[in-house]
All heavy atoms as TSV, in Angstrom:
chain	resi	resn	atom	element	x	y	z
A	1	MET	N	N	0.783	-1.199	-0.006
A	1	MET	CA	C	0.048	-0.010	-0.045
A	1	MET	C	C	0.880	1.268	-0.012
A	1	MET	O	O	1.880	1.284	0.644
A	1	MET	CB	C	-0.856	0.047	1.267
A	1	MET	CG	C	-2.168	-0.711	1.114
A	1	MET	SD	S	-3.366	-0.477	2.451
A	1	MET	CE	C	-2.625	-1.374	3.684
A	2	ALA	N	N	0.479	2.259	-0.770
A	2	ALA	CA	C	1.174	3.530	-0.686
A	2	ALA	C	C	0.916	4.248	0.648
A	2	ALA	O	O	-0.103	4.029	1.305
A	2	ALA	CB	C	0.711	4.377	-1.873
A	3	ASP	N	N	1.958	5.057	0.989
A	3	ASP	CA	C	1.787	5.716	2.312
A	3	ASP	C	C	0.577	6.736	2.348
A	3	ASP	O	O	-0.009	6.921	3.333
A	3	ASP	CB	C	3.128	6.546	2.517
A	3	ASP	CG	C	4.220	5.638	2.773
A	3	ASP	OD1	O	4.041	4.481	3.269
A	3	ASP	OD2	O	5.369	6.020	2.534
A	4	ASN	N	N	0.249	7.440	1.243
A	4	ASN	CA	C	-0.778	8.376	1.224
A	4	ASN	C	C	-2.206	7.799	0.896
A	4	ASN	O	O	-3.169	8.460	0.787
A	4	ASN	CB	C	-0.517	9.509	0.200
A	4	ASN	CG	C	-0.286	9.010	-1.195
A	4	ASN	OD1	O	-0.370	7.781	-1.417
A	4	ASN	ND2	N	-0.076	9.930	-2.054
A	5	ALA	N	N	-2.227	6.421	0.608
A	5	ALA	CA	C	-3.439	5.733	0.260
A	5	ALA	C	C	-4.311	5.554	1.493
A	5	ALA	O	O	-3.868	5.339	2.593
A	5	ALA	CB	C	-3.211	4.389	-0.403
A	6	LYS	N	N	-5.641	5.707	1.229
A	6	LYS	CA	C	-6.612	5.450	2.294
A	6	LYS	C	C	-6.863	3.961	2.421
A	6	LYS	O	O	-6.722	3.276	1.451
A	6	LYS	CB	C	-7.842	6.191	2.005
A	6	LYS	CG	C	-7.740	7.683	1.904
A	6	LYS	CD	C	-8.699	8.382	2.838
A	6	LYS	CE	C	-8.547	9.893	2.526
A	6	LYS	NZ	N	-8.811	10.631	3.743
A	7	SER	N	N	-7.324	3.574	3.575
A	7	SER	CA	C	-7.581	2.199	3.810
A	7	SER	C	C	-8.901	2.098	4.428
A	7	SER	O	O	-9.439	3.108	4.980
A	7	SER	CB	C	-6.593	1.627	4.814
A	7	SER	OG	O	-5.326	1.614	4.196
A	8	LEU	N	N	-9.567	0.960	4.391
A	8	LEU	CA	C	-10.865	0.696	5.010
A	8	LEU	C	C	-10.693	-0.405	6.112
A	8	LEU	O	O	-9.939	-1.477	5.897
A	8	LEU	CB	C	-11.864	0.078	3.939
A	8	LEU	CG	C	-12.188	1.022	2.849
A	8	LEU	CD1	C	-13.090	0.329	1.870
A	8	LEU	CD2	C	-12.913	2.244	3.277
A	9	LYS	N	N	-11.137	-0.049	7.298
A	9	LYS	CA	C	-11.186	-1.022	8.407
A	9	LYS	C	C	-12.448	-1.635	8.437
A	9	LYS	O	O	-13.516	-1.022	8.631
A	9	LYS	CB	C	-10.842	-0.265	9.694
A	9	LYS	CG	C	-10.842	-1.117	10.939
A	9	LYS	CD	C	-10.597	-0.212	12.097
A	9	LYS	CE	C	-10.841	-0.928	13.401
A	9	LYS	NZ	N	-10.604	-0.088	14.586
A	10	VAL	N	N	-12.522	-2.962	8.102
A	10	VAL	CA	C	-13.720	-3.765	8.035
A	10	VAL	C	C	-13.993	-4.677	9.175
A	10	VAL	O	O	-12.977	-5.471	9.444
A	10	VAL	CB	C	-13.894	-4.557	6.678
A	10	VAL	CG1	C	-15.201	-5.165	6.471
A	10	VAL	CG2	C	-13.559	-3.591	5.497
A	11	THR	N	N	-14.942	-4.569	9.950
A	11	THR	CA	C	-15.216	-5.450	11.139
A	11	THR	C	C	-16.442	-6.197	10.910
A	11	THR	O	O	-17.503	-5.645	10.542
A	11	THR	CB	C	-15.390	-4.620	12.363
A	11	THR	OG1	O	-14.237	-3.682	12.487
A	11	THR	CG2	C	-15.485	-5.475	13.605
A	12	GLN	N	N	-16.428	-7.547	11.012
A	12	GLN	CA	C	-17.638	-8.378	10.920
A	12	GLN	C	C	-18.372	-8.219	12.314
A	12	GLN	O	O	-17.865	-8.491	13.343
A	12	GLN	CB	C	-17.273	-9.866	10.641
A	12	GLN	CG	C	-18.504	-10.722	10.492
A	12	GLN	CD	C	-18.153	-12.103	10.045
A	12	GLN	OE1	O	-17.040	-12.405	9.742
A	12	GLN	NE2	N	-19.128	-13.014	10.231
A	13	THR	N	N	-19.634	-7.942	12.133
A	13	THR	CA	C	-20.481	-7.599	13.301
A	13	THR	C	C	-21.608	-8.674	13.448
A	13	THR	O	O	-22.264	-8.716	14.500
A	13	THR	CB	C	-21.097	-6.271	13.323
A	13	THR	OG1	O	-21.810	-6.050	12.170
A	13	THR	CG2	C	-19.984	-5.233	13.421
A	14	ARG	N	N	-21.966	-9.418	12.403
A	14	ARG	CA	C	-23.082	-10.251	12.413
A	14	ARG	C	C	-22.634	-11.700	11.847
A	14	ARG	O	O	-21.614	-11.713	11.093
A	14	ARG	CB	C	-24.255	-9.795	11.552
A	14	ARG	CG	C	-24.750	-8.425	12.179
A	14	ARG	CD	C	-26.073	-8.047	11.679
A	14	ARG	NE	N	-27.053	-8.988	12.043
A	14	ARG	CZ	C	-28.176	-9.041	11.346
A	14	ARG	NH1	N	-28.514	-8.161	10.420
A	14	ARG	NH2	N	-29.136	-9.983	11.606
A	15	SER	N	N	-23.441	-12.661	12.203
A	15	SER	CA	C	-23.087	-14.089	11.859
A	15	SER	C	C	-23.564	-14.305	10.366
A	15	SER	O	O	-24.415	-13.666	9.901
A	15	SER	CB	C	-23.854	-15.041	12.792
A	15	SER	OG	O	-23.796	-16.336	12.320
A	16	THR	N	N	-22.890	-15.348	9.789
A	16	THR	CA	C	-23.197	-15.752	8.441
A	16	THR	C	C	-24.295	-16.807	8.414
A	16	THR	O	O	-24.605	-17.260	7.354
A	16	THR	CB	C	-21.936	-16.310	7.788
A	16	THR	OG1	O	-21.421	-17.350	8.541
A	16	THR	CG2	C	-20.919	-15.203	7.618
A	17	ILE	N	N	-24.824	-17.222	9.550
A	17	ILE	CA	C	-25.809	-18.285	9.618
A	17	ILE	C	C	-27.050	-17.761	8.862
A	17	ILE	O	O	-27.572	-16.606	9.109
A	17	ILE	CB	C	-26.246	-18.593	10.981
A	17	ILE	CG1	C	-25.053	-19.290	11.774
A	17	ILE	CG2	C	-27.482	-19.534	11.086
A	17	ILE	CD1	C	-25.300	-19.461	13.200
A	18	GLY	N	N	-27.550	-18.457	7.836
A	18	GLY	CA	C	-28.721	-18.123	7.075
A	18	GLY	C	C	-28.407	-17.187	5.943
A	18	GLY	O	O	-29.288	-16.837	5.121
A	19	CYS	N	N	-27.116	-16.876	5.693
A	19	CYS	CA	C	-26.753	-16.042	4.593
A	19	CYS	C	C	-26.625	-16.803	3.278
A	19	CYS	O	O	-26.425	-17.979	3.318
A	19	CYS	CB	C	-25.367	-15.319	4.844
A	19	CYS	SG	S	-25.495	-14.092	6.137
A	20	LYS	N	N	-26.658	-16.102	2.207
A	20	LYS	CA	C	-26.458	-16.705	0.870
A	20	LYS	C	C	-24.952	-17.140	0.671
A	20	LYS	O	O	-24.151	-16.452	1.331
A	20	LYS	CB	C	-26.938	-15.812	-0.211
A	20	LYS	CG	C	-28.394	-15.539	-0.185
A	20	LYS	CD	C	-28.766	-14.537	-1.348
A	20	LYS	CE	C	-30.303	-14.217	-1.305
A	20	LYS	NZ	N	-30.576	-13.267	-2.226
A	21	ARG	N	N	-24.766	-18.150	-0.119
A	21	ARG	CA	C	-23.443	-18.613	-0.364
A	21	ARG	C	C	-22.399	-17.502	-0.876
A	21	ARG	O	O	-21.323	-17.404	-0.445
A	21	ARG	CB	C	-23.405	-19.776	-1.332
A	21	ARG	CG	C	-22.064	-20.470	-1.433
A	21	ARG	CD	C	-21.912	-21.334	-0.379
A	21	ARG	NE	N	-20.525	-21.246	0.078
A	21	ARG	CZ	C	-19.965	-21.744	1.187
A	21	ARG	NH1	N	-20.748	-22.370	2.080
A	21	ARG	NH2	N	-18.722	-21.654	1.417
A	22	ASN	N	N	-22.904	-16.630	-1.742
A	22	ASN	CA	C	-22.068	-15.624	-2.323
A	22	ASN	C	C	-21.634	-14.610	-1.219
A	22	ASN	O	O	-20.527	-14.053	-1.199
A	22	ASN	CB	C	-22.716	-14.902	-3.422
A	22	ASN	CG	C	-23.927	-13.993	-3.029
A	22	ASN	OD1	O	-24.751	-14.407	-2.144
A	22	ASN	ND2	N	-23.923	-12.845	-3.678
A	23	GLN	N	N	-22.492	-14.417	-0.192
A	23	GLN	CA	C	-22.150	-13.486	0.893
A	23	GLN	C	C	-21.087	-14.065	1.815
A	23	GLN	O	O	-20.194	-13.412	2.224
A	23	GLN	CB	C	-23.404	-13.090	1.686
A	23	GLN	CG	C	-24.386	-12.318	0.909
A	23	GLN	CD	C	-25.737	-12.154	1.575
A	23	GLN	OE1	O	-26.031	-12.903	2.483
A	23	GLN	NE2	N	-26.525	-11.178	1.057
A	24	ILE	N	N	-21.286	-15.360	2.074
A	24	ILE	CA	C	-20.235	-16.068	2.889
A	24	ILE	C	C	-18.862	-16.126	2.152
A	24	ILE	O	O	-17.824	-15.781	2.769
A	24	ILE	CB	C	-20.699	-17.472	3.209
A	24	ILE	CG1	C	-22.026	-17.457	4.060
A	24	ILE	CG2	C	-19.578	-18.365	3.864
A	24	ILE	CD1	C	-22.632	-18.829	4.237
A	25	ASP	N	N	-18.891	-16.349	0.829
A	25	ASP	CA	C	-17.708	-16.344	0.040
A	25	ASP	C	C	-17.094	-14.899	-0.023
A	25	ASP	O	O	-15.732	-14.780	0.031
A	25	ASP	CB	C	-17.956	-16.741	-1.365
A	25	ASP	CG	C	-18.282	-18.237	-1.415
A	25	ASP	OD1	O	-18.129	-19.050	-0.398
A	25	ASP	OD2	O	-18.888	-18.708	-2.459
A	26	THR	N	N	-17.881	-13.862	-0.022
A	26	THR	CA	C	-17.369	-12.573	-0.089
A	26	THR	C	C	-16.656	-12.227	1.285
A	26	THR	O	O	-15.620	-11.599	1.281
A	26	THR	CB	C	-18.498	-11.515	-0.274
A	26	THR	OG1	O	-19.055	-11.866	-1.548
A	26	THR	CG2	C	-18.016	-10.117	-0.368
A	27	LEU	N	N	-17.283	-12.596	2.324
A	27	LEU	CA	C	-16.596	-12.346	3.685
A	27	LEU	C	C	-15.275	-13.077	3.738
A	27	LEU	O	O	-14.266	-12.535	4.253
A	27	LEU	CB	C	-17.502	-12.818	4.837
A	27	LEU	CG	C	-18.684	-11.921	5.212
A	27	LEU	CD1	C	-19.537	-12.681	6.314
A	27	LEU	CD2	C	-18.246	-10.561	5.659
A	28	ARG	N	N	-15.266	-14.280	3.187
A	28	ARG	CA	C	-13.919	-14.993	3.220
A	28	ARG	C	C	-12.874	-14.314	2.378
A	28	ARG	O	O	-11.732	-14.270	2.586
A	28	ARG	CB	C	-14.158	-16.379	2.694
A	28	ARG	CG	C	-14.826	-17.301	3.810
A	28	ARG	CD	C	-13.967	-17.405	4.991
A	28	ARG	NE	N	-14.623	-18.180	6.061
A	28	ARG	CZ	C	-14.069	-19.128	6.767
A	28	ARG	NH1	N	-12.871	-19.534	6.476
A	28	ARG	NH2	N	-14.787	-19.705	7.626
A	29	SER	N	N	-13.412	-13.815	1.158
A	29	SER	CA	C	-12.502	-13.077	0.266
A	29	SER	C	C	-11.911	-11.831	0.908
A	29	SER	O	O	-10.782	-11.501	0.668
A	29	SER	CB	C	-13.184	-12.690	-1.016
A	29	SER	OG	O	-13.585	-13.879	-1.679
A	30	LEU	N	N	-12.722	-11.194	1.818
A	30	LEU	CA	C	-12.186	-10.015	2.563
A	30	LEU	C	C	-11.192	-10.414	3.700
A	30	LEU	O	O	-10.518	-9.526	4.191
A	30	LEU	CB	C	-13.450	-9.225	3.119
A	30	LEU	CG	C	-14.254	-8.421	2.083
A	30	LEU	CD1	C	-15.534	-7.980	2.754
A	30	LEU	CD2	C	-13.496	-7.311	1.571
A	31	GLY	N	N	-11.272	-11.663	4.050
A	31	GLY	CA	C	-10.382	-12.182	5.058
A	31	GLY	C	C	-11.043	-12.271	6.461
A	31	GLY	O	O	-10.363	-12.321	7.428
A	32	LEU	N	N	-12.396	-12.071	6.452
A	32	LEU	CA	C	-13.161	-12.156	7.684
A	32	LEU	C	C	-13.612	-13.631	8.002
A	32	LEU	O	O	-14.115	-14.327	7.072
A	32	LEU	CB	C	-14.354	-11.285	7.658
A	32	LEU	CG	C	-14.010	-9.765	7.451
A	32	LEU	CD1	C	-15.210	-8.903	7.076
A	32	LEU	CD2	C	-13.360	-9.190	8.745
A	33	LYS	N	N	-13.397	-13.956	9.235
A	33	LYS	CA	C	-13.680	-15.409	9.575
A	33	LYS	C	C	-14.696	-15.589	10.679
A	33	LYS	O	O	-15.284	-16.673	10.819
A	33	LYS	CB	C	-12.371	-16.136	10.029
A	33	LYS	CG	C	-11.314	-16.115	8.932
A	33	LYS	CD	C	-10.065	-16.789	9.300
A	33	LYS	CE	C	-9.081	-16.698	8.186
A	33	LYS	NZ	N	-7.799	-17.310	8.592
A	34	ARG	N	N	-14.894	-14.599	11.572
A	34	ARG	CA	C	-15.738	-14.677	12.649
A	34	ARG	C	C	-16.242	-13.273	13.114
A	34	ARG	O	O	-15.605	-12.289	12.760
A	34	ARG	CB	C	-15.037	-15.317	13.822
A	34	ARG	CG	C	-13.837	-14.692	14.316
A	34	ARG	CD	C	-12.958	-15.492	15.262
A	34	ARG	NE	N	-11.665	-14.840	15.505
A	34	ARG	CZ	C	-10.674	-14.903	14.698
A	34	ARG	NH1	N	-10.689	-15.702	13.609
A	34	ARG	NH2	N	-9.513	-14.321	14.883
A	35	ILE	N	N	-17.215	-13.279	13.951
A	35	ILE	CA	C	-17.792	-12.070	14.542
A	35	ILE	C	C	-16.690	-11.330	15.357
A	35	ILE	O	O	-15.973	-11.984	16.134
A	35	ILE	CB	C	-19.069	-12.296	15.327
A	35	ILE	CG1	C	-20.145	-12.830	14.463
A	35	ILE	CG2	C	-19.489	-11.033	16.078
A	35	ILE	CD1	C	-21.391	-13.299	15.298
A	36	GLY	N	N	-16.438	-10.029	15.110
A	36	GLY	CA	C	-15.497	-9.322	15.804
A	36	GLY	C	C	-14.113	-9.266	15.164
A	36	GLY	O	O	-13.257	-8.589	15.493
A	37	HIS	N	N	-13.950	-10.032	14.099
A	37	HIS	CA	C	-12.703	-10.143	13.304
A	37	HIS	C	C	-12.583	-8.819	12.581
A	37	HIS	O	O	-13.517	-8.322	11.966
A	37	HIS	CB	C	-12.682	-11.270	12.407
A	37	HIS	CG	C	-11.323	-11.645	11.933
A	37	HIS	ND1	N	-11.176	-12.293	10.722
A	37	HIS	CD2	C	-10.085	-11.401	12.367
A	37	HIS	CE1	C	-9.795	-12.471	10.577
A	37	HIS	NE2	N	-9.203	-11.930	11.557
A	38	VAL	N	N	-11.441	-8.221	12.520
A	38	VAL	CA	C	-11.186	-6.909	11.879
A	38	VAL	C	C	-10.014	-7.067	10.864
A	38	VAL	O	O	-9.014	-7.800	11.085
A	38	VAL	CB	C	-10.738	-5.851	12.928
A	38	VAL	CG1	C	-10.434	-4.532	12.174
A	38	VAL	CG2	C	-11.770	-5.632	13.906
A	39	VAL	N	N	-10.176	-6.543	9.614
A	39	VAL	CA	C	-9.207	-6.501	8.589
A	39	VAL	C	C	-9.044	-5.090	8.139
A	39	VAL	O	O	-10.072	-4.360	8.103
A	39	VAL	CB	C	-9.471	-7.502	7.506
A	39	VAL	CG1	C	-9.379	-8.955	7.914
A	39	VAL	CG2	C	-10.746	-7.280	6.752
A	40	VAL	N	N	-7.883	-4.764	7.651
A	40	VAL	CA	C	-7.701	-3.512	6.938
A	40	VAL	C	C	-7.359	-3.737	5.514
A	40	VAL	O	O	-6.384	-4.463	5.216
A	40	VAL	CB	C	-6.575	-2.665	7.700
A	40	VAL	CG1	C	-6.210	-1.353	6.964
A	40	VAL	CG2	C	-6.817	-2.415	9.150
A	41	LYS	N	N	-8.127	-3.154	4.645
A	41	LYS	CA	C	-8.010	-3.329	3.174
A	41	LYS	C	C	-7.701	-2.021	2.525
A	41	LYS	O	O	-8.246	-0.960	2.992
A	41	LYS	CB	C	-9.245	-3.972	2.626
A	41	LYS	CG	C	-9.472	-5.379	3.095
A	41	LYS	CD	C	-8.489	-6.260	2.403
A	41	LYS	CE	C	-8.803	-7.690	2.779
A	41	LYS	NZ	N	-7.834	-8.690	2.114
A	42	GLU	N	N	-7.032	-2.004	1.430
A	42	GLU	CA	C	-6.819	-0.828	0.622
A	42	GLU	C	C	-8.054	-0.357	0.003
A	42	GLU	O	O	-8.980	-1.201	-0.368
A	42	GLU	CB	C	-5.831	-1.125	-0.514
A	42	GLU	CG	C	-5.332	0.122	-1.244
A	42	GLU	CD	C	-4.323	-0.272	-2.264
A	42	GLU	OE1	O	-3.691	-1.326	-2.194
A	42	GLU	OE2	O	-4.018	0.598	-3.177
A	43	ASP	N	N	-8.318	0.965	0.043
A	43	ASP	CA	C	-9.629	1.504	-0.468
A	43	ASP	C	C	-9.653	1.489	-1.922
A	43	ASP	O	O	-9.032	2.350	-2.682
A	43	ASP	CB	C	-9.776	2.925	0.051
A	43	ASP	CG	C	-11.204	3.481	-0.217
A	43	ASP	OD1	O	-11.981	2.725	-0.855
A	43	ASP	OD2	O	-11.442	4.649	0.021
A	44	ARG	N	N	-10.139	0.401	-2.518
A	44	ARG	CA	C	-10.224	0.258	-3.967
A	44	ARG	C	C	-11.631	-0.055	-4.364
A	44	ARG	O	O	-12.381	-0.622	-3.561
A	44	ARG	CB	C	-9.324	-0.979	-4.444
A	44	ARG	CG	C	-7.855	-0.727	-4.031
A	44	ARG	CD	C	-6.914	-1.930	-4.475
A	44	ARG	NE	N	-7.299	-2.402	-5.823
A	44	ARG	CZ	C	-6.590	-1.891	-6.919
A	44	ARG	NH1	N	-5.757	-0.964	-6.809
A	44	ARG	NH2	N	-6.987	-2.397	-8.108
A	45	PRO	N	N	-12.017	0.133	-5.615
A	45	PRO	CA	C	-13.358	-0.096	-6.066
A	45	PRO	C	C	-13.826	-1.567	-5.891
A	45	PRO	O	O	-14.984	-1.932	-5.543
A	45	PRO	CB	C	-13.352	0.197	-7.553
A	45	PRO	CG	C	-12.200	1.267	-7.702
A	45	PRO	CD	C	-11.258	0.799	-6.699
A	46	GLU	N	N	-12.867	-2.537	-5.993
A	46	GLU	CA	C	-13.162	-3.877	-5.844
A	46	GLU	C	C	-13.536	-4.264	-4.384
A	46	GLU	O	O	-14.501	-4.998	-4.098
A	46	GLU	CB	C	-11.900	-4.804	-6.250
A	46	GLU	CG	C	-11.510	-4.708	-7.731
A	46	GLU	CD	C	-10.541	-3.539	-7.980
A	46	GLU	OE1	O	-10.202	-2.798	-6.984
A	46	GLU	OE2	O	-10.215	-3.320	-9.064
A	47	VAL	N	N	-12.839	-3.652	-3.525
A	47	VAL	CA	C	-13.038	-3.878	-2.112
A	47	VAL	C	C	-14.355	-3.234	-1.630
A	47	VAL	O	O	-15.231	-3.806	-0.970
A	47	VAL	CB	C	-11.858	-3.341	-1.221
A	47	VAL	CG1	C	-12.288	-3.412	0.267
A	47	VAL	CG2	C	-10.669	-4.177	-1.449
A	48	ARG	N	N	-14.596	-1.973	-2.169
A	48	ARG	CA	C	-15.892	-1.301	-1.912
A	48	ARG	C	C	-17.105	-2.156	-2.406
A	48	ARG	O	O	-18.128	-2.224	-1.768
A	48	ARG	CB	C	-15.962	0.060	-2.576
A	48	ARG	CG	C	-14.916	1.036	-1.912
A	48	ARG	CD	C	-15.666	2.133	-1.322
A	48	ARG	NE	N	-14.756	3.029	-0.675
A	48	ARG	CZ	C	-15.106	3.844	0.307
A	48	ARG	NH1	N	-16.308	3.901	0.688
A	48	ARG	NH2	N	-14.284	4.703	0.881
A	49	GLY	N	N	-16.943	-2.832	-3.605
A	49	GLY	CA	C	-18.003	-3.703	-4.075
A	49	GLY	C	C	-18.302	-4.828	-3.198
A	49	GLY	O	O	-19.421	-5.243	-2.954
A	50	MET	N	N	-17.209	-5.444	-2.714
A	50	MET	CA	C	-17.396	-6.606	-1.801
A	50	MET	C	C	-17.992	-6.185	-0.490
A	50	MET	O	O	-18.961	-6.917	0.044
A	50	MET	CB	C	-16.009	-7.320	-1.505
A	50	MET	CG	C	-15.441	-8.042	-2.693
A	50	MET	SD	S	-14.075	-9.051	-2.244
A	50	MET	CE	C	-12.736	-7.889	-2.093
A	51	VAL	N	N	-17.648	-5.040	-0.060
A	51	VAL	CA	C	-18.244	-4.481	1.177
A	51	VAL	C	C	-19.809	-4.136	1.029
A	51	VAL	O	O	-20.506	-4.391	1.842
A	51	VAL	CB	C	-17.462	-3.176	1.702
A	51	VAL	CG1	C	-18.216	-2.483	2.836
A	51	VAL	CG2	C	-16.125	-3.602	2.240
A	52	GLN	N	N	-20.085	-3.655	-0.157
A	52	GLN	CA	C	-21.424	-3.384	-0.504
A	52	GLN	C	C	-22.317	-4.669	-0.516
A	52	GLN	O	O	-23.460	-4.648	-0.052
A	52	GLN	CB	C	-21.524	-2.686	-1.878
A	52	GLN	CG	C	-22.845	-2.246	-2.346
A	52	GLN	CD	C	-23.437	-1.157	-1.434
A	52	GLN	OE1	O	-22.721	-0.408	-0.772
A	52	GLN	NE2	N	-24.737	-0.953	-1.530
A	53	THR	N	N	-21.744	-5.808	-0.880
A	53	THR	CA	C	-22.493	-7.036	-0.945
A	53	THR	C	C	-22.859	-7.489	0.460
A	53	THR	O	O	-23.855	-8.148	0.630
A	53	THR	CB	C	-21.599	-8.190	-1.689
A	53	THR	OG1	O	-21.312	-7.618	-2.951
A	53	THR	CG2	C	-22.274	-9.475	-1.677
A	54	VAL	N	N	-21.962	-7.216	1.447
A	54	VAL	CA	C	-22.145	-7.780	2.827
A	54	VAL	C	C	-22.361	-6.615	3.736
A	54	VAL	O	O	-22.088	-6.780	4.933
A	54	VAL	CB	C	-20.956	-8.656	3.176
A	54	VAL	CG1	C	-20.937	-9.969	2.416
A	54	VAL	CG2	C	-19.716	-7.945	3.239
A	55	ARG	N	N	-22.903	-5.530	3.316
A	55	ARG	CA	C	-23.012	-4.280	4.102
A	55	ARG	C	C	-23.829	-4.504	5.436
A	55	ARG	O	O	-23.609	-3.820	6.416
A	55	ARG	CB	C	-23.525	-3.141	3.387
A	55	ARG	CG	C	-24.963	-3.383	2.901
A	55	ARG	CD	C	-25.374	-2.205	1.988
A	55	ARG	NE	N	-26.726	-2.479	1.354
A	55	ARG	CZ	C	-26.913	-3.141	0.272
A	55	ARG	NH1	N	-25.957	-3.697	-0.386
A	55	ARG	NH2	N	-28.130	-3.311	-0.202
A	56	HIS	N	N	-24.774	-5.513	5.410
A	56	HIS	CA	C	-25.593	-5.798	6.550
A	56	HIS	C	C	-24.837	-6.722	7.603
A	56	HIS	O	O	-25.364	-6.848	8.713
A	56	HIS	CB	C	-26.908	-6.468	6.107
A	56	HIS	CG	C	-26.635	-7.770	5.374
A	56	HIS	ND1	N	-26.074	-7.848	4.122
A	56	HIS	CD2	C	-26.886	-9.059	5.777
A	56	HIS	CE1	C	-26.037	-9.017	3.784
A	56	HIS	NE2	N	-26.495	-9.769	4.660
A	57	LEU	N	N	-23.662	-7.194	7.253
A	57	LEU	CA	C	-22.931	-8.021	8.159
A	57	LEU	C	C	-21.744	-7.380	8.740
A	57	LEU	O	O	-21.025	-7.915	9.659
A	57	LEU	CB	C	-22.511	-9.231	7.368
A	57	LEU	CG	C	-23.647	-10.187	6.800
A	57	LEU	CD1	C	-22.955	-11.231	6.008
A	57	LEU	CD2	C	-24.478	-10.672	7.902
A	58	VAL	N	N	-21.313	-6.174	8.258
A	58	VAL	CA	C	-19.960	-5.548	8.587
A	58	VAL	C	C	-20.123	-4.087	8.925
A	58	VAL	O	O	-21.231	-3.499	8.599
A	58	VAL	CB	C	-18.939	-5.656	7.489
A	58	VAL	CG1	C	-18.675	-7.120	7.216
A	58	VAL	CG2	C	-19.362	-4.999	6.237
A	59	VAL	N	N	-19.259	-3.527	9.612
A	59	VAL	CA	C	-19.129	-2.037	9.810
A	59	VAL	C	C	-17.842	-1.647	9.259
A	59	VAL	O	O	-16.779	-2.288	9.314
A	59	VAL	CB	C	-19.078	-1.716	11.335
A	59	VAL	CG1	C	-18.783	-0.332	11.594
A	59	VAL	CG2	C	-20.396	-2.228	11.993
A	60	VAL	N	N	-17.827	-0.551	8.516
A	60	VAL	CA	C	-16.626	-0.045	7.722
A	60	VAL	C	C	-16.289	1.288	8.227
A	60	VAL	O	O	-17.114	2.214	8.354
A	60	VAL	CB	C	-16.939	0.020	6.199
A	60	VAL	CG1	C	-15.765	0.406	5.510
A	60	VAL	CG2	C	-17.403	-1.395	5.786
A	61	GLU	N	N	-14.972	1.468	8.398
A	61	GLU	CA	C	-14.387	2.858	8.765
A	61	GLU	C	C	-13.193	3.099	7.885
A	61	GLU	O	O	-12.494	2.180	7.495
A	61	GLU	CB	C	-13.856	2.764	10.264
A	61	GLU	CG	C	-14.920	2.397	11.361
A	61	GLU	CD	C	-14.237	2.157	12.672
A	61	GLU	OE1	O	-13.279	2.952	12.962
A	61	GLU	OE2	O	-14.559	1.227	13.403
A	62	GLU	N	N	-13.095	4.357	7.506
A	62	GLU	CA	C	-12.065	4.792	6.746
A	62	GLU	C	C	-10.871	5.225	7.647
A	62	GLU	O	O	-11.116	5.918	8.641
A	62	GLU	CB	C	-12.380	6.057	5.886
A	62	GLU	CG	C	-13.293	5.705	4.740
A	62	GLU	CD	C	-13.549	6.888	3.783
A	62	GLU	OE1	O	-13.002	7.893	3.970
A	62	GLU	OE2	O	-14.268	6.633	2.828
A	63	VAL	N	N	-9.669	4.744	7.316
A	63	VAL	CA	C	-8.473	5.124	8.155
A	63	VAL	C	C	-7.362	5.486	7.284
A	63	VAL	O	O	-7.447	5.283	6.023
A	63	VAL	CB	C	-8.024	3.854	8.972
A	63	VAL	CG1	C	-8.952	3.532	10.064
A	63	VAL	CG2	C	-7.792	2.711	8.171
A	64	ASP	N	N	-6.428	6.214	7.749
A	64	ASP	CA	C	-5.261	6.721	6.957
A	64	ASP	C	C	-4.115	5.814	7.044
A	64	ASP	O	O	-3.911	5.191	7.997
A	64	ASP	CB	C	-4.907	8.195	7.388
A	64	ASP	CG	C	-6.003	9.178	6.992
A	64	ASP	OD1	O	-6.648	8.901	5.987
A	64	ASP	OD2	O	-6.142	10.123	7.683
């Protein structure tokens, strides 16, 4: 990641029980494995799209 690039801090807040398969796969692609797990990803359109898919399961914060 570049020093001046923004990042997204993604925290899983809800369970995947009862979710569609593509939503579970999206969480895994983001690197999230359990409730309370936090990952920091580069702020890119691809990551934003994945977050949009699982927006009801995660909380997103922008960090520098």
